[in-house]
C-alpha positions as CSV (number, residue, x, y, z in Angstrom):
1,M,65.2,67.5,119.5
2,K,67.0,66.8,122.9
3,Q,69.7,65.0,121.0
4,L,70.5,68.1,118.9
5,L,70.4,70.3,122.0
6,Y,72.8,68.1,123.9
7,F,75.0,67.9,120.8
8,L,75.4,71.7,120.8
9,R,76.3,71.5,124.5
10,I,79.1,69.0,124.1
11,R,80.2,69.8,120.6
12,R,83.2,71.9,121.5
13,N,84.6,69.7,124.3
14,P,87.1,67.9,122.0
15,T,88.8,71.3,121.3
16,R,89.0,72.5,124.9
17,S,92.1,72.6,127.1
18,R,93.3,69.5,129.1
19,E,92.5,71.5,132.3
20,R,89.0,72.2,131.2
21,I,88.4,68.5,130.4
22,D,89.7,67.5,133.8
23,R,87.2,69.9,135.4
24,I,84.3,68.5,133.2
25,R,85.3,64.9,134.2
26,A,85.5,65.8,137.9
27,D,82.0,67.3,137.7
28,G,80.7,64.3,136.0
29,L,82.2,61.9,138.5
30,R,80.9,64.0,141.5
31,R,77.4,64.1,140.1
32,I,77.0,60.4,139.3
33,I,78.6,59.2,142.5
34,L,76.4,61.4,144.7
35,S,73.3,60.5,142.7
36,A,74.1,56.8,143.1
37,Y,74.7,57.1,146.8
38,E,71.6,59.1,147.5
39,N,69.2,57.2,145.2
40,T,70.2,53.6,145.0
41,E,70.2,50.9,147.7
42,Y,73.2,49.1,146.2
43,Y,75.6,52.0,146.2
44,K,74.4,53.4,149.5
45,R,75.2,50.0,151.1
46,L,78.5,49.6,149.2
47,F,79.9,53.0,150.2
48,D,78.8,52.7,153.8
49,E,80.3,49.2,154.2
50,H,83.7,50.5,152.9
51,D,83.5,53.8,154.8
52,I,83.7,55.9,151.7
53,D,82.4,59.4,151.7
54,P,80.9,60.0,148.2
55,R,81.7,63.7,148.4
56,T,85.4,63.1,148.6
57,V,85.7,60.7,145.6
58,T,87.9,62.0,142.7
59,A,89.5,60.5,139.6
60,E,92.6,60.0,141.8
61,T,90.8,58.2,144.6
62,I,88.0,56.4,142.8
63,S,90.0,53.1,143.0
64,R,88.9,52.9,146.7
65,I,85.5,51.9,145.4
66,P,85.2,48.2,144.8
67,M,84.8,47.2,141.1
68,M,81.4,46.0,139.9
69,T,81.2,42.8,137.7
70,K,78.4,41.8,135.4
71,Q,77.4,39.0,137.8
72,Q,77.3,41.4,140.7
73,L,75.1,43.7,138.7
74,R,72.7,40.9,137.9
75,D,72.6,39.8,141.5
76,A,71.9,43.4,142.6
77,G,68.7,43.5,140.6
78,E,66.5,46.5,141.3
79,A,68.9,47.6,144.2
80,V,71.0,49.4,141.5
81,H,68.0,51.2,140.0
82,S,67.7,54.9,141.0
83,R,64.6,55.9,142.9
84,K,64.7,59.3,141.0
85,F,63.2,57.8,137.8
86,G,59.8,56.3,137.2
87,E,59.2,53.6,134.6
88,H,57.9,56.2,132.1
89,E,61.3,58.0,132.3
90,V,63.5,55.0,131.3
91,I,64.1,52.6,128.5
92,M,64.9,49.0,129.2
93,E,67.1,47.0,126.9
94,K,69.2,43.8,127.0
95,T,72.8,43.3,126.0
96,G,73.6,40.7,123.3
97,G,74.8,38.2,126.0
98,S,77.9,37.3,124.0
99,T,79.9,36.6,127.2
100,G,77.1,34.9,129.1
101,K,73.5,35.7,130.1
102,P,72.1,38.9,128.7
103,L,72.1,41.9,131.0
104,A,69.1,44.1,131.5
105,I,70.0,47.8,131.3
106,R,67.8,50.6,132.5
107,T,68.6,53.9,130.8
108,S,67.0,57.3,131.4
109,K,65.6,59.0,128.3
110,D,67.8,62.0,128.9
111,A,70.9,59.8,129.0
112,I,69.9,58.2,125.7
113,A,69.7,61.7,124.2
114,I,73.1,62.6,125.6
115,L,74.7,59.4,124.3
116,Q,73.2,59.8,120.9
117,A,74.6,63.4,120.9
118,A,78.0,61.9,121.6
119,K,77.7,59.7,118.5
120,L,76.6,62.7,116.4
121,R,79.7,64.5,117.7
122,I,81.9,61.7,116.5
123,Y,80.2,61.8,113.1
124,V,80.6,65.6,112.7
125,D,84.2,65.6,114.0
126,H,85.1,63.4,111.0
127,G,83.3,65.4,108.4
128,Y,79.7,64.3,108.5
129,K,77.1,66.8,107.2
130,L,73.7,66.8,108.8
131,T,72.1,66.4,105.3
132,Q,73.9,63.2,104.5
133,K,72.1,59.8,104.7
134,I,73.4,57.2,107.2
135,C,73.0,53.5,106.7
136,S,73.3,51.4,109.9
137,F,74.2,47.7,109.7
138,L,73.1,47.1,113.2
139,F,69.8,46.2,114.9
140,Y,69.2,49.9,115.3
141,D,65.9,51.7,115.8
142,A,65.8,54.1,112.9
143,A,62.5,55.6,114.0
144,K,61.3,58.6,112.0
145,K,61.9,62.0,113.6
146,F,60.3,65.3,112.7
147,Y,63.6,66.7,111.4
148,H,63.9,63.9,108.9
149,R,61.2,65.7,106.8
150,F,63.7,68.5,106.4
151,G,66.5,66.1,105.2
152,I,68.4,66.3,108.5
153,H,70.3,63.4,110.1
154,R,68.4,60.7,108.3
155,M,69.2,57.2,109.4
156,Y,68.3,53.9,107.7
157,S,68.7,50.5,109.3
158,I,69.6,47.3,107.5
159,P,69.6,44.1,109.6
160,P,73.1,42.6,109.4
161,L,71.7,39.2,108.4
162,M,69.8,40.4,105.4
163,P,70.8,38.4,102.3
164,M,73.7,40.1,100.4
165,N,71.8,40.6,97.1
166,D,68.9,42.2,98.9
167,M,71.3,44.4,100.8
168,V,73.1,45.5,97.7
169,D,69.9,46.4,95.9
170,F,68.8,48.5,98.8
171,L,72.1,50.3,99.1
172,Q,72.1,51.1,95.4
173,T,68.6,52.7,95.7
174,L,69.4,54.5,99.0
175,D,72.7,56.1,98.0
176,A,73.8,56.6,101.6
177,Q,77.0,58.7,102.1
178,V,77.7,57.2,105.6
179,F,78.0,53.5,106.7
180,D,77.9,52.5,110.3
181,G,78.0,49.0,111.9
182,Y,79.9,45.7,112.3
183,P,83.2,45.9,110.4
184,S,82.9,42.3,109.3
185,R,79.6,43.0,107.6
186,I,80.7,46.2,105.9
187,A,83.9,44.3,104.8
188,S,81.7,41.5,103.3
189,I,79.8,44.2,101.3
190,A,83.0,45.8,100.1
191,R,84.4,42.4,99.0
192,H,81.1,41.6,97.2
193,V,81.0,44.9,95.5
194,K,84.6,44.5,94.3
195,E,84.3,40.9,93.2
196,N,81.1,41.6,91.2
197,G,82.0,45.0,89.8
198,I,78.9,46.6,91.4
199,E,78.4,50.4,90.9
200,G,76.5,52.9,92.9
201,I,77.7,52.0,96.4
202,K,80.4,54.5,97.4
203,P,80.1,55.9,101.0
204,T,82.4,58.9,101.9
205,L,82.5,57.9,105.6
206,V,82.5,54.5,107.3
207,F,82.3,54.0,111.0
208,T,82.8,50.6,112.5
209,N,81.9,49.4,116.0
210,S,80.7,46.5,118.2
211,E,83.4,44.1,117.0
212,T,87.1,44.2,117.2
213,I,88.1,45.3,113.6
214,Q,90.4,42.9,111.8
215,E,93.2,44.3,109.7
216,K,91.9,42.3,106.7
217,D,88.5,43.9,107.1
218,R,89.9,47.3,107.4
219,A,92.0,46.8,104.3
220,I,89.1,45.8,102.0
221,I,86.9,48.6,103.4
222,R,89.7,51.1,102.8
223,E,90.4,49.8,99.3
224,Q,86.8,49.7,98.1
225,F,85.2,52.6,100.1
226,V,87.3,54.7,102.5
227,D,89.5,54.1,105.5
228,P,87.0,53.3,108.3
229,I,86.9,55.1,111.7
230,D,86.6,52.6,114.5
231,I,84.5,53.4,117.6
232,Y,84.7,51.6,120.9
233,V,81.1,51.0,122.1
234,S,79.3,48.9,124.7
235,Y,75.6,48.5,125.7
236,E,76.4,49.9,129.2
237,F,78.2,53.1,128.1
238,K,77.5,53.4,124.3
239,F,80.2,55.6,122.7
240,I,83.3,55.2,124.9
241,A,86.1,56.2,122.5
242,C,86.9,56.8,118.9
243,E,89.8,56.9,116.4
244,C,90.9,60.2,115.1
245,E,92.3,60.8,111.6
246,L,95.7,59.5,112.6
247,R,94.2,56.1,113.7
248,N,96.8,55.3,116.3
249,G,94.4,54.6,119.1
250,M,91.0,55.8,120.3
251,H,90.3,59.0,122.1
252,I,88.2,58.5,125.3
253,N,85.1,60.6,125.6
254,E,86.3,61.9,129.0
255,D,83.4,64.3,129.3
256,L,81.1,61.3,129.4
257,V,83.1,58.5,131.0
258,H,86.0,57.9,133.3
259,V,88.3,55.0,132.2
260,E,90.8,53.0,134.3
261,I,93.1,50.2,133.3
262,V,93.6,47.7,136.2
263,D,95.6,44.6,136.9
264,P,93.2,41.7,136.4
265,K,94.7,39.9,139.5
266,T,94.8,42.7,142.0
267,G,92.3,45.2,140.7
268,D,94.9,48.0,141.2
269,P,95.4,50.6,138.5
270,V,98.4,50.0,136.2
271,P,100.7,52.6,134.7
272,N,100.1,54.0,131.3
273,G,101.5,51.7,128.6
274,V,100.7,48.6,130.5
275,A,97.8,46.4,129.4
276,G,95.0,45.5,131.9
277,E,91.2,45.2,132.2
278,I,89.1,48.3,131.2
279,V,87.0,49.6,134.1
280,I,84.6,52.4,133.4
281,T,82.4,54.9,135.3
282,G,79.7,56.5,133.2
283,F,78.4,60.0,133.9
284,S,75.1,60.1,131.9
285,N,72.9,57.3,133.1
286,E,71.7,58.2,136.7
287,A,68.8,55.7,136.3
288,M,71.2,52.8,136.6
289,P,74.6,54.0,137.5
290,F,77.7,52.1,136.4
291,I,80.5,53.0,138.8
292,R,83.9,51.2,138.3
293,Y,82.2,48.6,136.1
294,N,84.6,45.9,134.8
295,T,83.8,45.7,131.1
296,E,86.0,42.5,130.8
297,D,87.7,44.1,127.9
298,V,91.5,44.4,127.8
299,G,93.3,47.6,126.8
300,T,96.2,50.1,127.3
301,I,96.3,53.8,127.9
302,A,98.9,55.6,125.7
303,E,102.0,56.9,127.5
304,S,101.8,60.3,125.6
305,P,99.2,62.5,124.1
306,C,98.1,62.0,120.5
307,A,99.8,64.1,117.8
308,C,96.3,65.2,116.5
309,G,96.1,67.7,119.4
310,R,92.8,66.6,120.9
311,P,92.8,66.7,124.7
312,F,91.0,63.4,125.3
313,T,93.3,60.6,126.6
314,L,94.2,58.0,124.0
315,L,93.2,54.4,124.6
316,K,96.1,52.9,122.6
317,N,94.9,49.3,122.3
318,V,91.6,47.6,122.9
319,L,92.7,44.0,122.7
320,G,89.3,42.4,123.2
321,R,87.6,40.7,126.0
322,V,89.1,38.5,128.6
323,S,87.3,35.7,126.8
324,D,89.1,36.5,123.6
325,F,92.3,35.0,125.0
326,I,93.5,31.4,124.5
327,V,94.6,29.7,127.7
328,L,97.7,27.5,127.1
329,K,98.3,24.4,129.1
330,S,101.0,26.3,131.0
331,G,98.3,28.8,132.1
332,E,99.7,31.6,130.0
333,R,97.2,33.6,128.0
334,V,97.6,34.4,124.3
335,L,95.2,36.7,122.4
336,G,93.2,34.6,120.0
337,Q,92.8,36.7,116.8
338,P,96.4,37.7,116.3
339,C,97.6,34.1,117.0
340,F,95.5,32.6,114.2
341,A,96.1,35.6,111.8
342,R,99.9,35.3,112.2
343,A,99.8,31.5,111.6
344,L,97.7,31.9,108.4
345,G,100.1,34.6,107.2
346,A,103.2,32.6,108.0
347,V,102.0,29.7,105.8
348,G,100.7,31.9,103.0
349,L,97.0,31.4,103.7
350,Y,96.1,34.8,104.9
351,D,94.6,36.0,101.6
352,K,93.2,32.5,100.7
353,V,91.1,32.4,103.9
354,V,88.4,35.1,103.8
355,R,87.3,34.6,107.4
356,F,88.2,32.3,110.3
357,Q,86.5,31.6,113.7
358,A,87.9,29.7,116.6
359,T,86.5,28.4,119.9
360,Q,88.4,27.1,122.8
361,R,86.3,24.3,124.3
362,S,85.9,23.6,128.0
363,D,88.5,20.8,127.7
364,G,91.1,23.2,126.4
365,S,91.0,22.0,122.7
366,I,90.3,24.4,119.9
367,D,87.8,24.3,117.0
368,L,89.0,26.4,114.0
369,A,86.6,27.1,111.2
370,L,88.0,28.4,107.9
371,D,85.9,30.2,105.3
372,G,87.8,30.4,102.0
373,E,89.1,28.4,99.1
374,D,89.6,24.6,99.4
375,L,92.8,23.9,101.3
376,A,95.2,21.2,100.3
377,E,96.3,18.6,102.8
378,S,99.8,20.0,102.8
379,E,98.4,23.5,103.6
380,V,96.4,22.2,106.5
381,K,99.4,20.4,107.9
382,A,101.6,23.5,107.5
383,L,98.9,25.6,109.4
384,L,98.7,23.1,112.2
385,D,102.5,22.9,112.5
386,E,102.7,26.7,112.6
387,L,99.9,27.0,115.3
388,A,101.7,24.4,117.4
389,K,104.7,26.8,117.7
390,T,102.4,29.0,119.9
391,L,99.8,26.7,121.2
392,G,102.1,23.7,122.1
393,N,100.2,20.4,122.2
394,I,96.7,21.9,122.4
395,E,94.5,19.9,120.0
396,V,93.2,22.0,117.0
397,R,90.3,20.6,114.9
398,L,89.7,22.2,111.5
399,L,86.0,22.8,110.7
400,P,84.4,23.7,107.3
401,A,83.3,27.2,106.3
402,S,79.7,26.4,107.3
403,A,80.8,26.4,110.9
404,V,81.6,30.1,110.8
405,K,78.6,31.6,112.7
406,R,77.3,35.0,113.7
407,T,75.3,35.8,116.8
408,K,71.5,36.3,116.6
409,R,72.3,40.1,116.3
410,G,74.6,39.5,113.4
411,K,77.8,40.0,115.3
412,Y,80.9,38.1,114.2
413,R,83.4,37.0,116.9
414,V,86.8,35.8,115.7
415,F,87.6,33.9,118.9
416,K,85.6,32.8,122.0
417,S,86.5,30.8,125.0
418,E,84.3,28.3,126.8
419,L,86.8,28.0,129.6
420,S,85.5,29.4,133.0
């Protein structure tokens, strides 16, 4: 019930004026910063050490606060937990740990309701009706709610690692109108449905999240189902930004988070249009505040508003995590996924290879697993020669399709780096 009440409270914010959004954001920043200072040992000490008066912090001056990293958050332990909340008022969960050790997150029950309301707002904003069934391809708690008995906002969960035939049988029986989850998994379903001529699976809305969506996956989902709407999410902040119908970037939920793009070397904010690391302050979770938290993602703020007319600032590119970049021997960084996709396309293998996955090992070499049709020796040589144009003399070892792996939670990562 709280989720629906919070939804009604925030529903109209995407249609408000830019000035009103700025006021809502300023109120959110003021509230979370004061709460953190007054109720957590970590932020009280941090602000005092840097002579920062929490009452004077604004969106324009927030960069005076030192950024928080994942490791600093782990080291802080309970010092970052708010004294306002007892254990019965919070939910504990752990991140997937795809970039290192899992991180324990303490979220108030009210914050969970607010953040779920934000997801519902995204759904409704793109045409979702409360009577439509939603099928989630995530490890999602689809617990029964009292309003499900009335056919309202029904959600069904399918583990991403469920065998494909079992998944298809369930989807045909369920007849869900909305799909939500990993783009790679939904793309695999779309490809399976197409190749086997399967009927009875035709969602009218598809929302993708939790992975960087690949153009090949978007294309097959669009062809077989509908053009997906991509959502930028994280364990720490949940629903950060979302595509609109123009799909030229993601609108930041500025009534729930404040987003900065900073220079990875200096930590200083960069101008709009310049790529940098994404640093976020969340307004909802007072039980464990995240203030100027470095997500380790890389992105760019658009230089001009979106043509759709929404007031929320446009996050033009979310390029992936810092660990999604290949480090060349010169020290230059190259984004992994586009590098391999371009090389496959240049030698005519983009359609032949269904999925690829690369890992840069600690010695700088790269393992590249290809899932697709058998490749001829000449095709392999052509691919390696093409990659060498970008990677130089970095050693690339080709691995079989069986080497393409998902995480325990079913997430698919195109590229990962073991370099520190």
